[in-house]
N, C-alpha and C positions, 0 to 999 in steps of 0.2 A: 640949896643943891645944887651945885654946878652941872649942867648938861650939854652934850655935844648933840644936837640932830644932823645925822649925816642922810643927805638926800640924794637920790638918783632922780636928775630931772626928767628922765626919761621913762620912768614907772609908768606902768602902761595904764592903771586905774585912777590916776591922782591928774589935778591940773594944777595950774599957778593959782588960782582963787582957792582951790582944796588946800594947797599947802600953807596958803596963808592963814586961812583958819585953824589949820593942826599947828602953827606956829604959836597964834595968839592963845590957844587952848594949854599948850605948854608952858608958855611964859606965866600962865596963871598959878602954875605950881613950882617952877625952876627957875634960876637964873640961867638962861638958855643963849646956846650960841649954833649957828646955822651954818653948816659947809655943805658945798654942792660935790659932787664927783664929776670929774671932767673926762675920765677914761678910763677902759676896765683896769682893775687894782688900786685905781686910787682910793676907795672907802678903807681898803686895807692902811694905807697910810695915813689917813685920818682918823680911824681909831686908834692907832698905835701913838700918834701925837695927843689926843686926847687923854688916854692913859698917862702918858709922860706930863701931861699939864696938872695931873690930879683931878680930873672930871668924878663926878660921883656915878654919873651916868651916860651913857650912850643911846641914842634913840636912833634907829634907822627906819627909813621911808623909803620901799623899794621892794624888790621881790626877793626871794630866797638867793640868788646872786650874791644882793647887796648884803643880805646877813650872814653869807658865807665869807666874805671878804673882811666885813667888818669884827666877826669872830676870830677871824687868821689873825687882825691886826692885833687886837686885844691878848689874844693868844701869845703873840710873841712880841708882846710890848714891854718895857722895862718901868715899870709905873715905880712913884715915890713911897719909898719904906713905909708901911704901916706901923700897927701897934705889933709889939713882941708876939710870937707865936700865931700871927694871923695867916690863914692858907691865901694861896695865890688866888682864889676866887675872892675871898675878903677883900684883897689889896686891889684887885681889876675893879674899874666901874662895873656897875649892873649895866644889863642891856635890855632895853625894850624894842620891839620890833612892830611897827606900824603895816600892816599889811598894802603893799602897792603893787604888785607884781599881778601876774596871770593866775598862779594858781597857789603861792603862801602856804606851803606845808607846814614849816616851822612855827610860822604864827597860829596855824590852825592846831597843830599837834600841842600847843601850850593852852588852848581852849580860848583862845581868842576868835570874836567872829570874824567873818570872811569880810566885811566891809570896814573900810578904815573910818570912817565915822565911829562906829560901835566899838571899834576895838580901841580907838584912841580915849574913849569915853572909860572904857575897863582900864586901861592903861592909867588914868587920871587918878581913878579911884583905886588903884593899887598903890599909886604913890601915897595919896593921901592918909593909907591905911598902912603903909610899910608892908605891902603884900608882896611876897617875893619868893622864889626857890631857887636851889642849886642844881644844876643839869648836868650830866655826863655828855661827853662829846666823843667821836670817834677820829683818828687820827690815820691817815692814810701816808704813807712814807713821812714827809715834813708837812704836810696840810693838813689843818682841822676840817671836819664836818659835823653837821648839826643833826642830820636826819636819814640820809641815806648814801651810798655809794653803788658803783654798777662797774663792771668787767665783762663785756662781751655786747650782748644783744641790746639791753636797756640803753645803752651808753649810745651805741651806734645810731639807735633812734631819735635819741636827745640830738646828735650831731645832725641829722636830716632836719628835725624839726628847727634848730637854730638856722640851719642854711635857708630853710623857706622864710623863715621871718626876716633875715636880711635883706630875701626878694621881695619884703612887703607882705607877705601873708600873716593872719591874726592865729595867734594862738588859741587853737579850740581844742575840745575833746575828738573832734573830727578828725582835725589836722596828725593828732598823735596815733589815732586808730589807722589811717592810710599809711602813716610812717610806720608803723609797726608792720603790717601786711607787706609793703612793700621791701622792708629789712630782713623779714623773716621768710618770704619765698625768693627774692630775688638778689640777696646780698649775702646771705649767711652760708657758711660750709658747715651744712647739718649733718656732714656725714661724719665729719672728720673732728670730734671734741677735743681740744687742744689744752685746757686747762687743768693745773693741778692746784691744790689745797694742802699747805703743810700747815699743822701744829704741834708745838713743842710737847714731846712725849707720846704722840699719836700717829697711828698709821697715815701715811698720806692717802689722798682721795683723789685719784687721778681720771683722765679721761671727762673732764665736764665742760659742758659747752657754753655755759653762761652762768654769771655769779651776780647775786643781788645782795648787798648788806646794809642793814638799817639799824641805826642807833634808836629809833622810837616807831612807834605805829600811828598813823597808816604810813606806807611806802610814797605814795601820792593820792592824788585825787583825779578823777574824770568828772567834771562839773563838781556836784555837789555829792558824788559817790565815792567813799573811802577805798583803794585798793591796798590789800593789805597780805601781803605773801610771807610776812611774819609777825602774824597778830599780836604775839607776847612780847616783843621789841618794846624796850622802854628806856627813858633818860637815865633811869636810876640803875639801870642793869649794865652788862658788856654788850658785847655787838649779837646781833643775830644775822645768822646767813641761810639763803636757800639757793641752791645749784641745781641746776638742770643737766643730768648724763646726758641724754640725747635731745634733739629739736624735732622730734618725728611728730606728725601733724596730730594723730589721735592724743598722745600723753600729753604734750604740750597744750592743745585745747582743752584738755580736762583740768590742768594744771593752772592756765589764766583762769579758768569757769570759777575754779577752787577761791584763786584771789578775789574776786566781785562778788561771792557770795556773800550773804548776811552774817554768816558765821564761818568765817575763812578756817581752813585748816589744811593746807596743802598738803597731800602723802601721794605714795607712789613709786614703784622701783625705780622711776626716773630721777626723783625726787631724792635731795640731800638739805637735810635742815639740822641747824647746829643753833643753840639757843645760849645768852649768856656768855659768850667768848670774850675773852682777855686779849686775844692774840692770835693771829694767822698770817700766812703769806701766799700771795697767788701768784703762781708762776705759769707762762704760756710757752708754747714752740713756736708760736707766730704772734705778731703785734695783736693787741685786743684795745677795742675802743674804751674809753677810760673815763667814769664821770664822778663830780661830788656834788651833791646837793642840787642835782638838776643842770650843771654846767659842765660841757663838754670838755676835756682836758687833754685830749690827742690818745695817741696808742700807747702802751706799755705791754713789755713781757713780763714785767714783775713789780708786785706793790706789796709792803708790808701793812697789816692793818694792826692797830691797837687802839683798846678801850681807855679813852680816859676818865676817871670816874670824878663827879663831883667838882666838874672843870668852872663853872661860870654862874654867877647870879643872873636870873632874869626877872622882871617885873611880869605879873600874870594876874 
């Protein structure tokens, strides 16, 4: 089996020594080529090259941002022709992801352990046993995402966290919580919800304040605790949506508390939830912060979301 390991050398939870250990372990099972990212977006190009070269497997070592770039590279690649009748997922290299970032939502949603040595051991076992699954993806305009997207407050919070990390701050639950409080109380226009959600054949949902989209559950983690706005979201179904109509203190606090409960089921007059949705469009009368898989991508006034079923094979 020919494999390419795409390494983000800035991955927060690995070192050069641990990367060497990983490479030796993978080479015990596959014919491995190692490629390092040099800039933002480079992992996408490396994954596209691996697919064009006919690799059987692409392994990522990095966080969710590295995984997102590799997935986008694979999904936009032009792989060699496979057997007649082969699906795109069968023609593309399979994906294995070794957690090397601070949160690693995608890897943990697949059932992989949080620590990279344990996850590597499970991936090697999966390779020996031929154990894989096919997962669906989400797409926002022309970009794919693996587990979540956000339009509004959560994306603005991610922007704040990224700015803090560029100044040398460490990504911790407390940094996220402080960023949430600052964004909510001091930087959000809570009185004038501006987002509209449109679905084919359905009445539009207007005056939404912020929107969370999930392709699986959980949405994210605070340390070891799952955060689950849409607990029924699944790689095997369409997209799940939770939107808040208002950002009033009492109702927002109640909803966030529901996210964090042991059996989350957010409800209320200010909550809109959609399950297993094939497509929808978000529009806003003013620019909204926008994120995919925990990466801030700027501000948008319109984004079209679609579910892409059975898109990619993953080793699990």
